[in-house]
TIVO-2410 file (N, C-alpha, C; in nm, 3 decimals):
# residues 131
REC num residu      c1      c2      c3 atome chaine
REC   1      Q  -2.291  -1.879   0.926     N      A
REC   1      Q  -2.292  -1.838   0.786    CA      A
REC   1      Q  -2.249  -1.686   0.774     C      A
REC   2      L  -2.164  -1.659   0.684     N      A
REC   2      L  -2.118  -1.521   0.669    CA      A
REC   2      L  -2.227  -1.427   0.629     C      A
REC   3      Q  -2.240  -1.318   0.697     N      A
REC   3      Q  -2.345  -1.221   0.666    CA      A
REC   3      Q  -2.274  -1.087   0.640     C      A
REC   4      L  -2.325  -1.016   0.534     N      A
REC   4      L  -2.273  -0.893   0.494    CA      A
REC   4      L  -2.383  -0.789   0.497     C      A
REC   5      V  -2.347  -0.669   0.547     N      A
REC   5      V  -2.444  -0.563   0.547    CA      A
REC   5      V  -2.378  -0.434   0.498     C      A
REC   6      E  -2.437  -0.382   0.387     N      A
REC   6      E  -2.388  -0.262   0.331    CA      A
REC   6      E  -2.455  -0.145   0.392     C      A
REC   7      S  -2.390  -0.027   0.390     N      A
REC   7      S  -2.448   0.094   0.437    CA      A
REC   7      S  -2.372   0.207   0.363     C      A
REC   8      G  -2.428   0.331   0.371     N      A
REC   8      G  -2.364   0.446   0.317    CA      A
REC   8      G  -2.418   0.496   0.187     C      A
REC   9      G  -2.520   0.425   0.132     N      A
REC   9      G  -2.580   0.476   0.009    CA      A
REC   9      G  -2.660   0.599   0.029     C      A
REC  10      G  -2.708   0.655  -0.079     N      A
REC  10      G  -2.790   0.778  -0.064    CA      A
REC  10      G  -2.798   0.849  -0.194     C      A
REC  11      L  -2.844   0.976  -0.184     N      A
REC  11      L  -2.861   1.066  -0.299    CA      A
REC  11      L  -2.751   1.166  -0.297     C      A
REC  12      V  -2.688   1.183  -0.410     N      A
REC  12      V  -2.576   1.276  -0.419    CA      A
REC  12      V  -2.580   1.342  -0.553     C      A
REC  13      Q  -2.535   1.466  -0.561     N      A
REC  13      Q  -2.532   1.538  -0.685    CA      A
REC  13      Q  -2.413   1.492  -0.772     C      A
REC  14      S  -2.427   1.505  -0.902     N      A
REC  14      S  -2.320   1.475  -0.991    CA      A
REC  14      S  -2.188   1.543  -0.951     C      A
REC  15      G  -2.081   1.468  -0.950     N      A
REC  15      G  -1.957   1.522  -0.909    CA      A
REC  15      G  -1.931   1.495  -0.759     C      A
REC  16      G  -2.022   1.450  -0.685     N      A
REC  16      G  -2.009   1.427  -0.545    CA      A
REC  16      G  -1.945   1.304  -0.505     C      A
REC  17      S  -1.941   1.277  -0.380     N      A
REC  17      S  -1.870   1.156  -0.327    CA      A
REC  17      S  -1.957   1.082  -0.227     C      A
REC  18      L  -1.935   0.951  -0.218     N      A
REC  18      L  -1.998   0.867  -0.116    CA      A
REC  18      L  -1.899   0.758  -0.079     C      A
REC  19      T  -1.911   0.711   0.042     N      A
REC  19      T  -1.833   0.603   0.088    CA      A
REC  19      T  -1.926   0.491   0.136     C      A
REC  20      L  -1.923   0.377   0.077     N      A
REC  20      L  -2.003   0.262   0.123    CA      A
REC  20      L  -1.926   0.171   0.209     C      A
REC  21      S  -1.990   0.117   0.304     N      A
REC  21      S  -1.930   0.022   0.400    CA      A
REC  21      S  -1.993  -0.113   0.383     C      A
REC  22      C  -1.915  -0.220   0.416     N      A
REC  22      C  -1.962  -0.352   0.411    CA      A
REC  22      C  -1.915  -0.426   0.534     C      A
REC  23      A  -2.000  -0.445   0.629     N      A
REC  23      A  -1.971  -0.503   0.763    CA      A
REC  23      A  -2.002  -0.652   0.756     C      A
REC  24      A  -1.910  -0.734   0.806     N      A
REC  24      A  -1.925  -0.878   0.805    CA      A
REC  24      A  -1.941  -0.939   0.947     C      A
REC  25      S  -2.015  -1.041   0.952     N      A
REC  25      S  -2.033  -1.116   1.083    CA      A
REC  25      S  -2.066  -1.261   1.043     C      A
REC  26      G  -2.070  -1.345   1.146     N      A
REC  26      G  -2.112  -1.481   1.129    CA      A
REC  26      G  -2.010  -1.571   1.065     C      A
REC  27      F  -1.887  -1.547   1.096     N      A
REC  27      F  -1.779  -1.631   1.041    CA      A
REC  27      F  -1.789  -1.774   1.087     C      A
REC  28      S  -1.759  -1.865   0.993     N      A
REC  28      S  -1.761  -2.007   1.027    CA      A
REC  28      S  -1.643  -2.075   0.961     C      A
REC  29      G  -1.539  -2.109   1.026     N      A
REC  29      G  -1.428  -2.166   0.958    CA      A
REC  29      G  -1.327  -2.065   0.916     C      A
REC  30      F  -1.351  -2.001   0.804     N      A
REC  30      F  -1.260  -1.899   0.754    CA      A
REC  30      F  -1.272  -1.765   0.839     C      A
REC  31      T  -1.160  -1.700   0.849     N      A
REC  31      T  -1.169  -1.565   0.907    CA      A
REC  31      T  -1.179  -1.461   0.795     C      A
REC  32      W  -1.204  -1.342   0.837     N      A
REC  32      W  -1.234  -1.236   0.742    CA      A
REC  32      W  -1.121  -1.222   0.635     C      A
REC  33      E  -0.997  -1.242   0.679     N      A
REC  33      E  -0.881  -1.226   0.591    CA      A
REC  33      E  -0.879  -1.322   0.472     C      A
REC  34      Y  -0.955  -1.431   0.483     N      A
REC  34      Y  -0.958  -1.532   0.370    CA      A
REC  34      Y  -1.049  -1.492   0.259     C      A
REC  35      Y  -1.128  -1.395   0.285     N      A
REC  35      Y  -1.228  -1.350   0.189    CA      A
REC  35      Y  -1.184  -1.236   0.107     C      A
REC  36      A  -1.186  -1.253  -0.025     N      A
REC  36      A  -1.178  -1.136  -0.108    CA      A
REC  36      A  -1.320  -1.070  -0.111     C      A
REC  37      I  -1.317  -0.939  -0.119     N      A
REC  37      I  -1.442  -0.870  -0.118    CA      A
REC  37      I  -1.465  -0.798  -0.256     C      A
REC  38      G  -1.578  -0.829  -0.315     N      A
REC  38      G  -1.612  -0.771  -0.441    CA      A
REC  38      G  -1.725  -0.669  -0.415     C      A
REC  39      W  -1.718  -0.567  -0.489     N      A
REC  39      W  -1.826  -0.468  -0.498    CA      A
REC  39      W  -1.887  -0.476  -0.637     C      A
REC  40      F  -2.020  -0.485  -0.641     N      A
REC  40      F  -2.095  -0.498  -0.762    CA      A
REC  40      F  -2.205  -0.389  -0.767     C      A
REC  41      R  -2.259  -0.371  -0.878     N      A
REC  41      R  -2.375  -0.281  -0.885    CA      A
REC  41      R  -2.471  -0.331  -0.993     C      A
REC  42      Q  -2.590  -0.291  -0.976     N      A
REC  42      Q  -2.698  -0.325  -1.069    CA      A
REC  42      Q  -2.797  -0.211  -1.083     C      A
REC  43      A  -2.803  -0.160  -1.206     N      A
REC  43      A  -2.897  -0.053  -1.238    CA      A
REC  43      A  -3.025  -0.118  -1.295     C      A
REC  44      P  -3.135  -0.048  -1.291     N      A
REC  44      P  -3.263  -0.104  -1.337    CA      A
REC  44      P  -3.250  -0.147  -1.484     C      A
REC  45      G  -3.294  -0.269  -1.508     N      A
REC  45      G  -3.286  -0.319  -1.645    CA      A
REC  45      G  -3.154  -0.364  -1.698     C      A
REC  46      K  -3.056  -0.362  -1.611     N      A
REC  46      K  -2.920  -0.398  -1.650    CA      A
REC  46      K  -2.867  -0.514  -1.571     C      A
REC  47      E  -2.767  -0.584  -1.623     N      A
REC  47      E  -2.707  -0.692  -1.553    CA      A
REC  47      E  -2.621  -0.641  -1.432     C      A
REC  48      R  -2.598  -0.718  -1.336     N      A
REC  48      R  -2.506  -0.687  -1.227    CA      A
REC  48      R  -2.370  -0.692  -1.277     C      A
REC  49      E  -2.289  -0.581  -1.247     N      A
REC  49      E  -2.156  -0.578  -1.300    CA      A
REC  49      E  -2.054  -0.550  -1.187     C      A
REC  50      G  -1.932  -0.599  -1.208     N      A
REC  50      G  -1.831  -0.578  -1.110    CA      A
REC  50      G  -1.774  -0.440  -1.107     C      A
REC  51      V  -1.761  -0.386  -0.985     N      A
REC  51      V  -1.703  -0.255  -0.966    CA      A
REC  51      V  -1.561  -0.262  -0.923     C      A
REC  52      S  -1.539  -0.322  -0.804     N      A
REC  52      S  -1.404  -0.338  -0.755    CA      A
REC  52      S  -1.393  -0.469  -0.679     C      A
REC  53      C  -1.273  -0.517  -0.669     N      A
REC  53      C  -1.248  -0.636  -0.590    CA      A
REC  53      C  -1.114  -0.613  -0.516     C      A
REC  54      I  -1.114  -0.652  -0.391     N      A
REC  54      I  -0.990  -0.640  -0.308    CA      A
REC  54      I  -0.964  -0.774  -0.243     C      A
REC  55      S  -0.841  -0.816  -0.246     N      A
REC  55      S  -0.799  -0.942  -0.190    CA      A
REC  55      S  -0.808  -0.937  -0.034     C      A
REC  56      G  -0.797  -1.054   0.021     N      A
REC  56      G  -0.814  -1.065   0.169    CA      A
REC  56      G  -0.717  -0.985   0.243     C      A
REC  57      G  -0.594  -0.980   0.206     N      A
REC  57      G  -0.497  -0.894   0.272    CA      A
REC  57      G  -0.495  -0.755   0.237     C      A
REC  58      G  -0.577  -0.714   0.139     N      A
REC  58      G  -0.585  -0.577   0.091    CA      A
REC  58      G  -0.463  -0.537   0.004     C      A
REC  59      D  -0.380  -0.634  -0.038     N      A
REC  59      D  -0.265  -0.602  -0.113    CA      A
REC  59      D  -0.283  -0.602  -0.259     C      A
REC  60      S  -0.397  -0.643  -0.310     N      A
REC  60      S  -0.421  -0.646  -0.453    CA      A
REC  60      S  -0.570  -0.610  -0.479     C      A
REC  61      K  -0.587  -0.538  -0.584     N      A
REC  61      K  -0.721  -0.493  -0.621    CA      A
REC  61      K  -0.730  -0.489  -0.772     C      A
REC  62      T  -0.859  -0.488  -0.819     N      A
REC  62      T  -0.888  -0.469  -0.956    CA      A
REC  62      T  -1.016  -0.396  -0.962     C      A
REC  63      D  -1.038  -0.315  -1.064     N      A
REC  63      D  -1.160  -0.234  -1.083    CA      A
REC  63      D  -1.217  -0.261  -1.220     C      A
REC  64      G  -1.347  -0.228  -1.228     N      A
REC  64      G  -1.413  -0.236  -1.361    CA      A
REC  64      G  -1.362  -0.124  -1.451     C      A
REC  65      D  -1.365  -0.144  -1.574     N      A
REC  65      D  -1.316  -0.048  -1.673    CA      A
REC  65      D  -1.375   0.093  -1.658     C      A
REC  66      F  -1.496   0.100  -1.613     N      A
REC  66      F  -1.566   0.229  -1.608    CA      A
REC  66      F  -1.524   0.306  -1.479     C      A
REC  67      V  -1.449   0.247  -1.389     N      A
REC  67      V  -1.412   0.315  -1.268    CA      A
REC  67      V  -1.315   0.427  -1.297     C      A
REC  68      K  -1.213   0.401  -1.373     N      A
REC  68      K  -1.118   0.501  -1.417    CA      A
REC  68      K  -1.063   0.586  -1.307     C      A
REC  69      G  -1.031   0.520  -1.196     N      A
REC  69      G  -0.968   0.586  -1.088    CA      A
REC  69      G  -1.059   0.663  -0.993     C      A
REC  70      R  -1.187   0.662  -1.020     N      A
REC  70      R  -1.281   0.738  -0.938    CA      A
REC  70      R  -1.320   0.668  -0.807     C      A
REC  71      F  -1.314   0.538  -0.801     N      A
REC  71      F  -1.349   0.460  -0.692    CA      A
REC  71      F  -1.225   0.389  -0.634     C      A
REC  72      T  -1.230   0.368  -0.501     N      A
REC  72      T  -1.118   0.303  -0.431    CA      A
REC  72      T  -1.178   0.204  -0.330     C      A
REC  73      A  -1.141   0.081  -0.345     N      A
REC  73      A  -1.184  -0.029  -0.251    CA      A
REC  73      A  -1.071  -0.039  -0.143     C      A
REC  74      S  -1.115  -0.052  -0.017     N      A
REC  74      S  -1.024  -0.073   0.092    CA      A
REC  74      S  -1.092  -0.165   0.190     C      A
REC  75      R  -1.014  -0.202   0.295     N      A
REC  75      R  -1.069  -0.287   0.399    CA      A
REC  75      R  -0.991  -0.265   0.532     C      A
REC  76      D  -1.062  -0.280   0.642     N      A
REC  76      D  -1.005  -0.274   0.772    CA      A
REC  76      D  -1.029  -0.413   0.831     C      A
REC  77      N  -0.926  -0.495   0.829     N      A
REC  77      N  -0.946  -0.631   0.874    CA      A
REC  77      N  -0.969  -0.644   1.025     C      A
REC  78      A  -0.923  -0.541   1.098     N      A
REC  78      A  -0.943  -0.541   1.241    CA      A
REC  78      A  -1.087  -0.514   1.274     C      A
REC  79      K  -1.164  -0.458   1.183     N      A
REC  79      K  -1.306  -0.423   1.204    CA      A
REC  79      K  -1.395  -0.515   1.116     C      A
REC  80      N  -1.339  -0.605   1.043     N      A
REC  80      N  -1.417  -0.690   0.952    CA      A
REC  80      N  -1.508  -0.609   0.867     C      A
REC  81      T  -1.448  -0.510   0.808     N      A
REC  81      T  -1.529  -0.410   0.731    CA      A
REC  81      T  -1.455  -0.381   0.601     C      A
REC  82      A  -1.525  -0.369   0.495     N      A
REC  82      A  -1.467  -0.320   0.367    CA      A
REC  82      A  -1.538  -0.190   0.325     C      A
REC  83      Y  -1.469  -0.117   0.243     N      A
REC  83      Y  -1.519   0.016   0.199    CA      A
REC  83      Y  -1.506   0.034   0.051     C      A
REC  84      L  -1.586   0.117  -0.001     N      A
REC  84      L  -1.578   0.160  -0.135    CA      A
REC  84      L  -1.597   0.316  -0.141     C      A
REC  85      Q  -1.485   0.381  -0.156     N      A
REC  85      Q  -1.493   0.530  -0.164    CA      A
REC  85      Q  -1.521   0.565  -0.314     C      A
REC  86      M  -1.618   0.646  -0.332     N      A
REC  86      M  -1.653   0.685  -0.469    CA      A
REC  86      M  -1.654   0.832  -0.485     C      A
REC  87      H  -1.578   0.878  -0.586     N      A
REC  87      H  -1.564   1.024  -0.610    CA      A
REC  87      H  -1.605   1.050  -0.752     C      A
REC  88      S  -1.628   1.175  -0.781     N      A
REC  88      S  -1.663   1.225  -0.923    CA      A
REC  88      S  -1.781   1.140  -0.975     C      A
REC  89      L  -1.880   1.126  -0.886     N      A
REC  89      L  -1.996   1.037  -0.927    CA      A
REC  89      L  -2.078   1.100  -1.046     C      A
REC  90      K  -2.125   1.013  -1.128     N      A
REC  90      K  -2.203   1.055  -1.244    CA      A
REC  90      K  -2.342   0.994  -1.236     C      A
REC  91      P  -2.435   1.051  -1.305     N      A
REC  91      P  -2.572   0.993  -1.302    CA      A
REC  91      P  -2.577   0.851  -1.348     C      A
REC  92      E  -2.487   0.808  -1.434     N      A
REC  92      E  -2.479   0.671  -1.481    CA      A
REC  92      E  -2.429   0.576  -1.374     C      A
REC  93      D  -2.376   0.629  -1.262     N      A
REC  93      D  -2.334   0.543  -1.149    CA      A
REC  93      D  -2.453   0.507  -1.058     C      A
REC  94      T  -2.570   0.562  -1.089     N      A
REC  94      T  -2.692   0.521  -1.019    CA      A
REC  94      T  -2.724   0.374  -1.023     C      A
REC  95      A  -2.735   0.310  -0.910     N      A
REC  95      A  -2.754   0.165  -0.908    CA      A
REC  95      A  -2.767   0.123  -0.761     C      A
REC  96      V  -2.811  -0.004  -0.748     N      A
REC  96      V  -2.796  -0.068  -0.609    CA      A
REC  96      V  -2.650  -0.130  -0.607     C      A
REC  97      Y  -2.582  -0.096  -0.504     N      A
REC  97      Y  -2.446  -0.146  -0.490    CA      A
REC  97      Y  -2.447  -0.260  -0.382     C      A
REC  98      Y  -2.375  -0.366  -0.421     N      A
REC  98      Y  -2.368  -0.482  -0.337    CA      A
REC  98      Y  -2.220  -0.515  -0.300     C      A
REC  99      C  -2.198  -0.567  -0.177     N      A
REC  99      C  -2.070  -0.623  -0.150    CA      A
REC  99      C  -2.089  -0.772  -0.143     C      A
REC 100      A  -1.986  -0.846  -0.173     N      A
REC 100      A  -1.990  -0.988  -0.179    CA      A
REC 100      A  -1.855  -1.048  -0.135     C      A
REC 101      A  -1.855  -1.167  -0.081     N      A
REC 101      A  -1.734  -1.225  -0.026    CA      A
REC 101      A  -1.707  -1.356  -0.103     C      A
REC 102      A  -1.581  -1.376  -0.136     N      A
REC 102      A  -1.536  -1.499  -0.199    CA      A
REC 102      A  -1.416  -1.553  -0.127     C      A
REC 103      S  -1.433  -1.679  -0.074     N      A
REC 103      S  -1.315  -1.741   0.000    CA      A
REC 103      S  -1.210  -1.790  -0.101     C      A
REC 104      M  -1.091  -1.771  -0.062     N      A
REC 104      M  -0.976  -1.824  -0.136    CA      A
REC 104      M  -0.963  -1.768  -0.279     C      A
REC 105      L  -1.014  -1.645  -0.293     N      A
REC 105      L  -0.998  -1.576  -0.423    CA      A
REC 105      L  -0.898  -1.462  -0.406     C      A
REC 106      Y  -0.814  -1.451  -0.506     N      A
REC 106      Y  -0.714  -1.340  -0.510    CA      A
REC 106      Y  -0.745  -1.251  -0.628     C      A
REC 107      C  -0.786  -1.126  -0.593     N      A
REC 107      C  -0.822  -1.032  -0.694    CA      A
REC 107      C  -0.694  -0.956  -0.736     C      A
REC 108      D  -0.639  -0.994  -0.847     N      A
REC 108      D  -0.531  -0.915  -0.901    CA      A
REC 108      D  -0.573  -0.844  -1.028     C      A
REC 109      K  -0.486  -0.772  -1.090     N      A
REC 109      K  -0.525  -0.687  -1.200    CA      A
REC 109      K  -0.576  -0.770  -1.321     C      A
REC 110      D  -0.553  -0.898  -1.327     N      A
REC 110      D  -0.599  -0.980  -1.435    CA      A
REC 110      D  -0.733  -1.051  -1.402     C      A
REC 111      Y  -0.788  -1.029  -1.283     N      A
REC 111      Y  -0.906  -1.097  -1.246    CA      A
REC 111      Y  -1.025  -1.044  -1.333     C      A
REC 112      D  -1.100  -1.132  -1.383     N      A
REC 112      D  -1.229  -1.098  -1.452    CA      A
REC 112      D  -1.340  -1.127  -1.362     C      A
REC 113      F  -1.422  -1.026  -1.328     N      A
REC 113      F  -1.535  -1.045  -1.238    CA      A
REC 113      F  -1.626  -1.162  -1.281     C      A
REC 114      N  -1.653  -1.243  -1.181     N      A
REC 114      N  -1.743  -1.352  -1.200    CA      A
REC 114      N  -1.835  -1.365  -1.083     C      A
REC 115      L  -1.959  -1.342  -1.097     N      A
REC 115      L  -2.056  -1.345  -0.988    CA      A
REC 115      L  -2.049  -1.475  -0.915     C      A
REC 116      A  -2.027  -1.587  -0.990     N      A
REC 116      A  -2.031  -1.721  -0.932    CA      A
REC 116      A  -1.912  -1.742  -0.831     C      A
REC 117      D  -1.813  -1.661  -0.838     N      A
REC 117      D  -1.700  -1.676  -0.744    CA      A
REC 117      D  -1.740  -1.637  -0.604     C      A
REC 118      F  -1.849  -1.559  -0.587     N      A
REC 118      F  -1.884  -1.495  -0.464    CA      A
REC 118      F  -1.999  -1.570  -0.399     C      A
REC 119      G  -1.981  -1.629  -0.279     N      A
REC 119      G  -2.084  -1.711  -0.215    CA      A
REC 119      G  -2.173  -1.641  -0.124     C      A
REC 120      S  -2.124  -1.520  -0.080     N      A
REC 120      S  -2.206  -1.446   0.023    CA      A
REC 120      S  -2.230  -1.307  -0.026     C      A
REC 121      W  -2.350  -1.259  -0.013     N      A
REC 121      W  -2.387  -1.129  -0.069    CA      A
REC 121      W  -2.461  -1.047   0.041     C      A
REC 122      G  -2.439  -0.917   0.034     N      A
REC 122      G  -2.520  -0.827   0.115    CA      A
REC 122      G  -2.652  -0.796   0.046     C      A
REC 123      Q  -2.737  -0.721   0.115     N      A
REC 123      Q  -2.873  -0.689   0.066    CA      A
REC 123      Q  -2.874  -0.576  -0.033     C      A
REC 124      G  -2.761  -0.503  -0.043     N      A
REC 124      G  -2.753  -0.391  -0.135    CA      A
REC 124      G  -2.787  -0.259  -0.068     C      A
REC 125      T  -2.729  -0.154  -0.121     N      A
REC 125      T  -2.761  -0.016  -0.080    CA      A
REC 125      T  -2.775   0.073  -0.206     C      A
REC 126      Q  -2.876   0.151  -0.210     N      A
REC 126      Q  -2.906   0.237  -0.324    CA      A
REC 126      Q  -2.817   0.356  -0.332     C      A
REC 127      V  -2.758   0.380  -0.446     N      A
REC 127      V  -2.687   0.501  -0.472    CA      A
REC 127      V  -2.756   0.573  -0.589     C      A
REC 128      T  -2.795   0.693  -0.567     N      A
REC 128      T  -2.862   0.774  -0.670    CA      A
REC 128      T  -2.784   0.902  -0.688     C      A
REC 129      V  -2.746   0.923  -0.818     N      A
REC 129      V  -2.664   1.042  -0.852    CA      A
REC 129      V  -2.754   1.135  -0.939     C      A
REC 130      S  -2.783   1.250  -0.888     N      A
REC 130      S  -2.863   1.344  -0.966    CA      A
REC 130      S  -2.779   1.431  -1.054     C      A
REC 131      S  -2.840   1.473  -1.171     N      A
REC 131      S  -2.764   1.554  -1.267    CA      A
REC 131      S  -2.784   1.705  -1.228     C      A
***
């Protein structure tokens, strides 16, 4: 069963940067390249929302409207790892960030985030942005 482990969260001041990692293991059937990787976040009292999604080959991505060029999703398929680089962080970016994998999903610019598309989830990593 595919397992995902996030790392890289922490406390950062407003305007700062963080890079989250999502390491995958436990492949069964599909290889890493078959999985689109989505990044989601959930703040206290709020619904989980889509942040970024990157296709299996890394050739297509989409971002949530609030990203506005501040975050960049990437992946290193040789290392079975995905990344989320976050810059110009704001206090409202404070949340638990999750990575998730979806087999046979292509994240293009028209993709609307749907949690049900993603069958495997990491445990989450806390990102706290102080003002």
